[in-house]
C-alpha positions in Angstrom: 16.2 14.2 -15.3 14.3 13.4 -12.1 15.4 10.3 -10.3 12.0 9.5 -8.7 8.5 10.0 -9.9 6.5 11.9 -7.3 2.9 11.0 -6.8 0.4 12.7 -4.5 -3.0 11.4 -3.3 -6.2 13.2 -2.5 -9.1 11.6 -0.7 -12.4 13.4 -1.3 -14.7 13.3 1.8 -16.4 16.7 1.8 -19.9 15.8 0.6 -23.0 16.1 2.8 -24.5 12.6 2.3 -27.9 14.4 1.9 -29.7 11.3 0.6 -28.4 9.2 3.5 -29.1 11.7 6.3 -25.8 11.3 8.1 -22.1 11.2 7.0 -21.5 8.2 4.8 -17.8 8.8 5.5 -18.2 7.2 8.9 -20.5 4.3 7.9 -18.9 1.1 9.3 -17.8 -1.8 7.2 -15.7 -4.7 8.4 -14.9 -3.0 11.6 -13.9 0.4 10.4 -15.4 3.4 8.7 -15.4 3.8 5.0 -13.2 6.8 5.2 -10.8 5.1 7.6 -10.5 2.2 5.1 -9.6 4.6 2.3 -7.0 6.3 4.5 -5.4 3.0 5.5 -5.3 1.7 1.9 -3.5 4.9 0.9 -1.2 4.7 3.9 0.0 1.2 2.9 1.6 2.8 -0.2 4.2 5.5 -0.6 2.9 8.9 -1.7 4.8 12.2 -1.7 1.9 14.3 -0.5 -1.4 13.2 1.2 -4.4 15.4 1.3 -7.8 14.6 2.9 -10.5 17.1 1.9 -13.3 17.5 4.4 -16.3 19.8 4.2 -19.8 19.0 5.5 -19.8 17.9 9.2 -16.0 18.0 9.1 -15.5 18.2 12.9 -17.8 15.2 13.5 -16.0 13.2 10.9 -12.6 14.3 12.1 -13.3 13.0 15.7 -14.0 9.5 14.4 -11.0 8.9 12.2 -7.3 8.6 12.5 -6.0 10.7 9.6 -2.5 9.2 9.9 -0.1 11.2 7.8 -2.7 13.0 5.8 -3.0 16.8 5.9 -6.7 17.7 6.4 -7.9 20.5 4.2 -11.3 22.1 4.7 -13.3 23.0 1.6 -15.6 25.8 2.7 -17.3 25.7 -0.6 -18.3 22.0 -0.4 -22.0 22.9 -1.1 -21.0 23.9 -4.6 -20.0 20.3 -5.5 -17.1 17.9 -6.0 -15.2 20.1 -8.4 -14.4 22.5 -5.7 -12.9 19.7 -3.5 -10.8 18.5 -6.4 -9.5 22.0 -7.1 -8.8 22.6 -3.4 -7.1 19.3 -2.9 -4.9 19.7 -6.0 -3.8 23.2 -4.9 -3.0 21.9 -1.4 -1.2 18.9 -2.7 1.1 21.1 -4.7 1.8 23.3 -1.7 3.1 20.3 0.1 5.1 19.1 -2.8 5.4 21.5 -5.8 7.1 19.1 -8.2 4.5 16.3 -8.1 4.4 14.4 -11.4 1.0 12.7 -10.8 -2.0 13.1 -8.5 -4.3 10.2 -7.6 -7.9 10.9 -6.6 -9.7 8.5 -4.2 -13.2 8.7 -2.8 -14.2 8.0 0.8 -17.1 5.6 0.1 -15.8 2.8 -2.1 -15.5 0.0 0.4 -13.9 -2.4 -2.0 -10.9 -0.3 -3.0 -7.6 -2.1 -2.3 -3.9 -1.2 -2.4 -3.5 -3.6 -5.3 -6.0 -1.8 -7.4 -4.3 1.6 -6.7 -0.9 0.1 -7.6 -2.4 -1.2 -10.8 -3.7 2.3 -11.7 -0.2 3.8 -11.0 1.5 1.0 -13.0 -0.6 1.6 -16.0 -0.3 5.4 -15.8 3.5 5.2 -15.6 4.0 2.6 -18.3 1.7 4.2 -20.9 2.6 7.9 -20.4 -1.0 9.0 -21.0 -2.5 12.1 -19.3 -4.8 10.0 -17.1 -5.8 6.5 -16.1 -9.4 6.0 -14.8 -11.1 3.1 -13.1 -13.8 1.4 -15.3 -16.9 -0.3 -14.0 -20.0 -1.5 -16.0 -18.8 0.5 -19.0 -18.4 3.7 -17.1 -15.1 5.4 -16.1 -14.5 7.1 -12.8 -12.4 7.2 -9.7 -10.1 6.2 -8.4 -8.1 7.8 -11.1 -4.6 9.2 -11.6 -3.7 12.3 -13.5 -0.4 13.6 -14.9 1.1 17.0 -14.2 -0.2 18.3 -17.6 -3.7 18.2 -16.2 -3.1 19.8 -12.8 -4.4 23.2 -14.0 -7.5 21.5 -15.4 -8.1 19.9 -12.0 -7.6 23.2 -10.1 -10.1 24.8 -12.5 -13.0 22.4 -11.9 -16.2 24.1 -10.7 -19.4 23.1 -9.1 -20.3 19.5 -9.3 -18.0 18.8 -12.2 -15.8 15.8 -11.4 -12.7 15.0 -13.3 -14.8 13.1 -15.9 -15.4 16.6 -17.4 -12.0 16.1 -19.1 -13.5 13.2 -21.1 -15.7 15.7 -23.0 -12.7 16.6 -25.1 -12.8 14.1 -27.9 -9.0 14.2 -28.3 -8.3 13.5 -24.6 -6.3 10.3 -24.3 -6.5 8.1 -21.3 -6.3 4.5 -20.1 -8.6 2.5 -17.9 -8.2 -0.3 -15.3 -11.1 -2.7 -14.6 -12.6 -2.3 -11.1 -15.9 -4.0 -11.2 -16.7 -3.5 -7.5 -16.0 0.2 -7.9 -19.6 0.7 -9.0 -20.7 0.2 -5.4 -20.7 3.3 -3.3 -22.9 4.5 -0.4 -25.5 7.1 -1.0 -28.7 5.8 0.6 -29.9 3.7 3.6 -30.6 0.8 1.1 -26.9 1.0 0.2 -25.9 0.7 3.8 -28.2 -2.3 4.3 -26.7 -4.0 1.3 -23.2 -3.2 2.5 -23.8 -4.8 5.8 -25.0 -7.9 4.0 -21.7 -8.1 2.1 -19.5 -7.9 5.1 -18.8 -11.6 5.2 -18.1 -11.9 1.4 
């Protein structure tokens, strides 16, 4: 029996931000970029492997962040969609630590993610022994989310713009959720950036 549960984390930051026109990963909020915030939240917790997936404008983004103890992985197929980044990240996480029990997936543009919310996801996942635990906002489920080893092959097999929500199409798929109301806010457009700046003092 294993003495310690091993958990890896993957930050997805490979998208092109086509609607915004420049990398949303480096949009500033409360004195740091959105991606840097995600990195620092993850760094405040103990993970057994840490993967950062970059793609579009990778070199530009890399110059403007401190990746700390994350291994940067380049998804050359980022144009095909998020599924390719999840698959690439999962494969690379297992190369770093092949006996991971769970993998947590985090985005680079959720400004209100906290270490407490990630800890809650992990706690629910470990206490219920379900295949996955998703965040829930406004009745929808999404990321951040954590997946057990039984789903690693499914994650590696995602294609195109399929996110991990594809798993939910299986009616027998069991999962738990954690409420994360502010998780609904991400940054896709100039209007989102303007609204984000207005929320800086909240």
